[in-house]
C-alpha positions as CSV (number, residue, x, y, z in Angstrom):
1,M,41.9,238.1,-105.2
2,N,41.5,241.4,-107.0
3,K,39.8,239.9,-110.1
4,E,37.7,237.7,-107.9
5,M,36.5,240.7,-105.9
6,L,35.5,242.6,-109.0
7,T,33.7,239.6,-110.4
8,A,31.8,239.2,-107.1
9,L,30.8,242.8,-107.2
10,D,29.5,242.4,-110.7
11,I,27.5,239.3,-109.9
12,L,26.0,241.0,-106.8
13,E,24.9,244.0,-108.9
14,K,23.3,241.9,-111.7
15,E,21.7,239.1,-109.7
16,K,20.9,240.6,-106.4
17,G,20.5,244.2,-107.4
18,I,23.1,245.5,-104.9
19,S,25.1,248.4,-106.4
20,K,28.9,248.3,-106.4
21,E,28.9,251.7,-104.6
22,I,27.0,250.3,-101.6
23,V,29.3,247.3,-101.2
24,T,32.4,249.3,-101.8
25,S,31.4,251.9,-99.1
26,A,30.6,249.1,-96.6
27,L,33.9,247.3,-97.5
28,E,36.0,250.4,-96.9
29,A,34.3,251.0,-93.5
30,A,34.9,247.3,-92.5
31,L,38.5,247.5,-93.6
32,V,39.1,250.5,-91.4
33,S,37.7,248.5,-88.4
34,A,39.9,245.5,-89.4
35,Y,43.0,247.7,-89.6
36,K,42.3,249.2,-86.1
37,R,41.7,245.7,-84.7
38,N,45.0,244.3,-86.2
39,Y,47.3,247.3,-85.9
40,G,46.1,249.1,-82.9
41,Q,44.9,252.4,-84.3
42,A,42.6,253.8,-86.9
43,Q,41.8,257.3,-85.7
44,N,43.1,259.0,-88.9
45,V,43.1,256.0,-91.3
46,E,41.3,255.9,-94.6
47,V,40.9,252.8,-96.8
48,L,40.2,253.2,-100.5
49,F,39.1,250.4,-102.8
50,D,40.0,250.8,-106.5
51,T,36.9,249.6,-108.4
52,K,38.9,249.4,-111.6
53,T,41.9,247.3,-110.5
54,G,40.5,245.8,-107.3
55,D,43.5,247.1,-105.3
56,I,43.1,248.2,-101.7
57,H,45.2,251.1,-100.2
58,V,45.4,252.2,-96.6
59,Y,46.3,255.8,-95.9
60,S,47.2,257.7,-92.7
61,V,45.8,261.2,-92.9
62,K,47.9,263.9,-91.1
63,E,47.3,267.5,-90.5
64,V,50.0,270.1,-91.4
65,V,51.0,272.1,-88.2
66,E,53.7,274.5,-87.1
67,M,54.8,272.3,-84.2
68,V,54.2,268.5,-84.0
69,F,52.8,267.1,-80.8
70,D,51.6,263.7,-82.1
71,S,53.4,262.3,-85.0
72,T,50.6,259.8,-85.8
73,L,48.2,262.6,-86.4
74,E,50.3,265.6,-87.4
75,V,53.1,266.5,-89.8
76,S,55.3,269.6,-89.6
77,L,55.1,272.4,-92.2
78,E,58.7,271.8,-93.1
79,E,58.1,268.1,-94.0
80,A,55.0,269.0,-95.9
81,L,56.8,271.6,-98.0
82,A,59.5,269.0,-98.7
83,I,56.8,266.8,-100.2
84,N,55.0,269.6,-102.1
85,K,55.6,273.3,-102.1
86,A,51.9,274.0,-102.3
87,Y,51.0,272.7,-98.8
88,E,50.0,275.1,-96.2
89,L,49.1,275.0,-92.5
90,D,45.9,273.0,-91.7
91,D,46.1,271.0,-94.9
92,K,45.5,267.3,-94.9
93,I,48.2,264.9,-96.3
94,R,47.6,261.2,-97.0
95,F,50.5,258.8,-96.4
96,E,50.1,255.3,-97.6
97,V,50.6,252.8,-94.8
98,T,49.2,249.6,-96.4
99,P,50.6,246.6,-94.5
100,K,52.3,243.8,-96.5
101,D,49.9,241.2,-95.2
102,F,46.8,243.4,-95.4
103,G,45.6,241.5,-98.4
104,R,44.7,238.4,-96.3
105,I,42.8,240.6,-93.8
106,A,41.1,242.4,-96.7
107,A,40.0,239.1,-98.2
108,Q,38.4,237.9,-95.0
109,T,36.7,241.2,-94.3
110,A,35.4,241.4,-97.9
111,K,33.9,238.0,-97.7
112,Q,32.0,238.9,-94.4
113,V,30.9,242.2,-95.8
114,I,29.6,240.7,-99.1
115,M,27.7,237.9,-97.3
116,Q,26.1,240.4,-94.9
117,R,25.1,242.7,-97.8
118,I,23.6,239.7,-99.6
119,R,21.5,238.8,-96.6
120,E,20.4,242.4,-96.1
121,A,19.5,242.7,-99.8
122,E,17.5,239.5,-99.8
123,R,15.7,240.5,-96.7
124,S,15.0,243.9,-98.2
125,I,13.7,242.4,-101.5
126,I,11.4,240.0,-99.7
127,Y,10.1,242.8,-97.4
128,D,9.4,245.1,-100.4
129,E,7.6,242.3,-102.2
130,F,5.4,241.2,-99.3
131,I,4.6,244.6,-97.9
132,A,2.7,245.2,-101.1
133,Y,0.4,242.2,-100.2
134,E,-0.5,243.6,-96.7
135,N,-4.3,243.5,-96.3
136,D,-4.5,241.2,-99.3
137,I,-5.1,237.5,-99.9
138,L,-2.4,234.9,-100.8
139,N,-2.2,231.2,-101.5
140,G,0.0,229.1,-99.2
141,V,1.0,225.6,-98.2
142,I,1.1,224.5,-94.6
143,E,4.6,223.4,-93.7
144,R,4.4,222.6,-90.0
145,Q,3.0,223.7,-86.7
146,D,3.9,224.1,-83.0
147,S,2.1,225.2,-79.8
148,R,2.0,228.8,-80.9
149,Y,1.8,229.0,-84.7
150,I,1.0,227.2,-87.9
151,Y,3.7,228.0,-90.5
152,V,2.5,228.7,-94.0
153,N,4.9,228.7,-97.0
154,L,4.2,231.6,-99.2
155,G,7.0,230.9,-101.6
156,K,10.0,233.1,-100.7
157,I,9.0,233.3,-97.0
158,E,7.3,231.4,-94.3
159,A,4.3,233.2,-92.7
160,V,2.9,232.5,-89.2
161,L,-0.8,231.8,-88.5
162,A,-1.5,232.4,-84.8
163,K,-4.1,230.5,-82.8
164,Q,-6.4,233.5,-82.5
165,E,-6.3,234.0,-86.2
166,Q,-7.3,230.4,-87.0
167,I,-10.9,229.3,-87.8
168,P,-12.3,227.4,-84.8
169,G,-12.6,223.8,-85.5
170,E,-10.6,223.9,-88.7
171,V,-8.0,221.1,-89.0
172,Y,-4.7,222.0,-90.6
173,E,-2.5,219.3,-92.0
174,A,1.0,219.5,-93.5
175,H,1.0,220.2,-97.3
176,D,-2.6,221.4,-97.3
177,R,-3.1,224.4,-99.6
178,I,-5.0,227.3,-98.1
179,K,-5.8,230.9,-98.8
180,V,-4.7,233.4,-96.0
181,Y,-5.2,237.1,-95.4
182,V,-2.0,239.0,-94.8
183,T,-2.6,241.2,-91.7
184,K,0.9,242.6,-91.1
185,V,4.4,242.5,-92.5
186,E,7.3,243.5,-90.2
187,N,11.0,244.1,-91.0
188,T,12.6,242.6,-87.9
189,S,16.3,242.1,-87.0
190,K,15.9,238.5,-88.1
191,G,14.4,239.4,-91.4
192,P,10.9,240.1,-92.7
193,Q,8.0,238.5,-90.7
194,V,4.6,238.0,-92.3
195,Y,1.5,237.5,-90.1
196,V,-1.6,235.9,-91.7
197,S,-5.2,235.1,-90.7
198,R,-8.0,232.8,-91.6
199,S,-10.6,234.4,-89.3
200,H,-10.3,238.1,-90.3
201,P,-13.5,239.5,-91.8
202,D,-11.5,241.0,-94.7
203,L,-10.5,237.5,-95.8
204,L,-14.2,237.1,-96.7
205,K,-14.2,240.4,-98.6
206,R,-11.1,239.4,-100.7
207,L,-12.7,236.0,-101.4
208,F,-15.8,237.7,-102.7
209,E,-13.6,240.0,-104.9
210,Q,-11.9,236.9,-106.3
211,E,-15.0,235.0,-107.1
212,I,-17.4,237.8,-108.2
213,P,-16.1,240.1,-111.0
214,E,-18.8,242.6,-110.3
215,I,-17.5,243.2,-106.8
216,Y,-13.9,243.4,-108.1
217,D,-14.9,246.0,-110.7
218,G,-16.9,248.0,-108.2
219,V,-20.4,247.6,-109.8
220,V,-21.5,245.7,-106.6
221,E,-20.1,247.0,-103.3
222,I,-19.7,245.2,-100.0
223,V,-20.9,247.7,-97.4
224,S,-20.5,245.7,-94.2
225,I,-19.4,242.3,-93.0
226,A,-20.2,240.5,-89.7
227,R,-18.4,237.3,-89.2
228,E,-18.1,234.5,-86.6
229,A,-15.4,232.5,-88.3
230,G,-16.1,228.9,-89.0
231,D,-19.8,229.2,-88.2
232,R,-21.7,231.9,-89.9
233,S,-21.3,235.3,-91.6
234,K,-23.5,238.0,-92.9
235,V,-22.5,240.3,-95.8
236,A,-24.4,243.4,-96.8
237,V,-24.1,244.4,-100.4
238,R,-25.5,247.1,-102.7
239,S,-25.4,247.8,-106.4
240,R,-24.3,250.9,-108.2
241,D,-26.3,249.9,-111.2
242,E,-30.1,249.7,-110.6
243,N,-30.4,247.0,-113.3
244,I,-28.1,244.6,-111.3
245,D,-29.4,242.6,-108.4
246,P,-26.5,242.7,-105.8
247,V,-27.7,239.6,-103.9
248,G,-28.3,237.5,-107.0
249,T,-25.0,238.5,-108.4
250,C,-23.2,237.3,-105.3
251,V,-25.1,234.1,-105.1
252,G,-24.5,233.2,-108.8
253,P,-26.3,230.7,-110.9
254,R,-27.4,227.8,-108.7
255,G,-25.4,229.3,-105.9
256,Q,-22.1,228.4,-107.6
257,R,-20.3,231.7,-106.7
258,V,-21.1,231.8,-103.0
259,Q,-20.6,228.0,-102.8
260,A,-17.0,228.3,-103.9
261,I,-16.4,230.8,-101.0
262,V,-18.2,228.4,-98.5
263,N,-16.0,225.5,-99.6
264,E,-12.8,227.6,-99.1
265,L,-14.0,228.4,-95.6
266,R,-14.7,224.7,-94.8
267,G,-18.6,225.0,-94.8
268,E,-19.0,228.4,-93.1
269,N,-22.7,229.5,-93.5
270,M,-23.2,232.6,-95.6
271,D,-26.0,235.1,-95.5
272,I,-26.0,237.8,-98.2
273,V,-28.4,240.7,-97.6
274,E,-29.1,243.8,-99.5
275,W,-28.1,247.1,-97.9
276,N,-30.8,249.8,-97.8
277,E,-30.5,253.5,-96.9
278,D,-33.7,253.1,-94.8
279,P,-32.4,251.7,-91.4
280,A,-35.6,249.9,-90.7
281,T,-35.5,248.1,-94.0
282,Y,-31.8,247.3,-93.6
283,I,-32.3,245.8,-90.2
284,G,-35.2,243.7,-91.5
285,N,-32.9,242.4,-94.3
286,A,-30.1,241.8,-91.8
287,L,-32.4,239.6,-89.6
288,N,-33.2,237.4,-92.6
289,P,-34.6,234.7,-92.7
290,A,-37.0,236.1,-90.0
291,Q,-39.8,238.4,-91.0
292,V,-39.8,241.8,-89.3
293,I,-43.2,243.5,-88.5
294,Q,-42.0,246.7,-87.0
295,V,-38.8,248.5,-85.9
296,D,-38.8,251.2,-83.2
297,F,-35.6,253.3,-82.9
298,H,-34.1,254.8,-79.8
299,P,-31.6,257.4,-81.0
300,E,-30.4,258.3,-77.5
301,N,-28.5,255.0,-77.3
302,N,-28.3,253.9,-80.9
303,S,-30.6,251.0,-80.3
304,C,-33.9,249.7,-81.7
305,T,-36.7,247.3,-80.8
306,V,-37.6,244.9,-83.5
307,V,-41.0,243.1,-83.5
308,V,-41.4,239.7,-85.2
309,P,-44.3,237.2,-85.3
310,D,-44.5,235.0,-82.3
311,Y,-43.7,231.8,-84.2
312,Q,-40.5,233.4,-85.6
313,L,-39.0,234.8,-82.4
314,S,-36.5,231.9,-82.0
315,L,-35.7,232.2,-85.7
316,A,-34.9,235.9,-85.5
317,I,-32.8,235.5,-82.4
318,G,-31.0,232.4,-83.8
319,K,-29.0,229.7,-82.1
320,K,-27.4,231.1,-78.9
321,G,-28.4,234.6,-80.2
322,Q,-26.2,234.4,-83.2
323,N,-28.6,235.8,-85.8
324,A,-29.4,238.8,-83.7
325,R,-25.7,239.3,-82.8
326,L,-24.5,239.2,-86.4
327,A,-27.4,241.6,-87.5
328,A,-26.3,244.1,-84.8
329,K,-22.7,243.9,-85.9
330,L,-23.7,244.3,-89.6
331,T,-26.0,247.3,-89.1
332,G,-24.3,249.0,-86.1
333,F,-27.5,249.1,-84.0
334,K,-28.2,247.5,-80.7
335,I,-31.1,245.2,-81.5
336,D,-33.8,244.1,-79.0
337,I,-36.1,241.5,-80.5
338,K,-39.6,241.0,-79.2
339,S,-42.5,238.8,-80.2
340,E,-45.7,240.5,-81.4
341,T,-47.5,239.4,-78.2
342,D,-44.8,240.5,-75.8
343,Y,-44.6,243.9,-77.6
344,H,-48.3,244.6,-77.2
345,R,-48.2,243.6,-73.5
346,M,-45.3,246.0,-73.0
347,L,-47.2,248.8,-74.7
348,I,-50.3,248.1,-72.5
349,A,-48.3,248.0,-69.3
350,S,-46.5,251.2,-70.3
351,D,-49.8,253.0,-71.0
352,L,-51.4,251.9,-67.7
353,A,-48.3,253.0,-65.7
354,V,-48.4,256.4,-67.3
355,E,-52.1,256.8,-66.8
356,E,-52.0,255.7,-63.1
357,T,-49.0,258.0,-62.4
358,E,-50.8,261.0,-63.9
359,E,-53.9,260.3,-61.9
360,F,-51.8,260.0,-58.7
361,I,-50.0,263.3,-59.3
362,E,-53.4,265.1,-59.9
363,E,-54.9,263.8,-56.7
364,L,-51.8,264.6,-54.7
365,E,-51.8,268.2,-55.9
366,E,-55.4,268.6,-54.8
367,A,-54.8,267.2,-51.3
368,T,-55.2,269.9,-48.6
369,E,-55.4,267.9,-45.4
370,A,-52.7,265.8,-43.8
371,E,-54.9,262.7,-43.7
372,Q,-55.5,263.0,-47.4
373,I,-51.7,263.2,-48.0
374,L,-51.2,260.0,-45.9
375,E,-54.0,258.3,-47.8
376,M,-52.4,259.3,-51.1
377,D,-49.0,258.0,-49.7
378,E,-50.6,254.6,-49.2
379,I,-52.1,254.8,-52.7
380,G,-48.8,255.9,-54.3
381,E,-46.9,253.0,-52.8
382,N,-49.0,250.7,-54.8
383,I,-48.1,252.5,-58.0
384,L,-44.6,254.0,-57.4
385,D,-41.7,253.0,-55.2
386,A,-40.9,254.7,-51.9
387,D,-38.4,257.2,-53.4
388,E,-40.8,258.4,-56.0
389,V,-43.6,258.8,-53.4
390,E,-41.4,261.0,-51.2
391,E,-40.3,263.1,-54.2
392,L,-43.9,263.7,-55.2
393,I,-45.0,264.5,-51.6
394,S,-42.1,267.0,-51.3
395,E,-43.5,268.9,-54.3
396,V,-46.9,269.5,-52.6
397,E,-47.4,273.1,-51.2
398,L,-48.5,272.6,-47.5
399,D,-49.9,275.2,-45.1
400,P,-46.9,276.7,-43.3
401,E,-49.1,277.3,-40.2
402,Q,-50.1,273.7,-40.0
403,D,-48.1,271.3,-37.8
404,Y,-47.4,268.0,-39.7
405,S,-44.9,266.4,-37.3
406,E,-47.3,263.8,-36.0
407,L,-48.3,262.9,-39.5
408,L,-44.8,262.6,-40.7
409,E,-43.9,260.3,-37.8
410,E,-47.0,258.2,-38.6
411,S,-46.0,258.1,-42.3
412,E,-42.4,257.0,-41.5
413,Q,-43.8,254.2,-39.3
């Protein structure tokens, strides 16, 4: 058993990367527990494993005292001096108490400890390997699926693809090869757990880095991504080299580069737009293929009104509002799209409302008689609502000696 133990430790160290010291320390602790379980006590027991011979020794450690109260824990000074004249009070003396049949117990314990350490080491190795791939893309093979997950074989471990991380409408069959984005790696009590996604926006970013060398090298930068997985995505790019067209670089000759990404995502539509430091230009690019005539910004709520030709209103908004929604996500602005005709009508209505309100306030301030105020009240109701009329009337300076009670009653009626 001694030679077999030493051989096993050597193999563990070479093949699994588990040092002898770690296994030896764990083995000694496990043997102490085994001794206590089989022989009733281990309060002052030490187990030493000889890494050269493979022998195991059990020692009972006792303290040198003047008077012995517990013989299992203490030894008298007289007995200690009989063993060695150098012993003094409070010294610790080890007495070997290795049982005759302890070899069998040690063998069983050693096997359990070694198997446990192997499992822990393998888990640690796998965790250390895959934690480096967190927020990165990996190739996998679909193994199986149940009501909660699709299980993807990544080689040394099986990753899980949750329903909310799947591309809507995408069909997954066993043995299909797919690319997945690693969102999280956890070290659980059952071992490492890898979570992957097919719908994450960064999957698109990693695919662009794989297919387009200029993005991987940093010459062309992806500024923002807006994605509705399985349907359509918008990607904003810019170039750090003025001689390189970022959009053309991403599209590639005859669209080959972007087509490879579209094929990997099972036909997901891809809009690549150029980022611009001018927000109006950037928003216009983001609403591509619609043509933008004008952009009015409202800084107080980080929104803007975008004007497009009448015949392109539906194109700018997109199917079920998708184009406008993706453009808003891409640029970070709340976007309100209006046709050219509607925008001009809105401006005319706004100007008229301002003009009529100003005229009403001027006339109201000039009113000196109660009948004039009542007349203006009727006029105001046609322009402003009741609350606004009352607020404006309250601002008028009336004659303090004049009694307006009848007028107010008539006004309320």
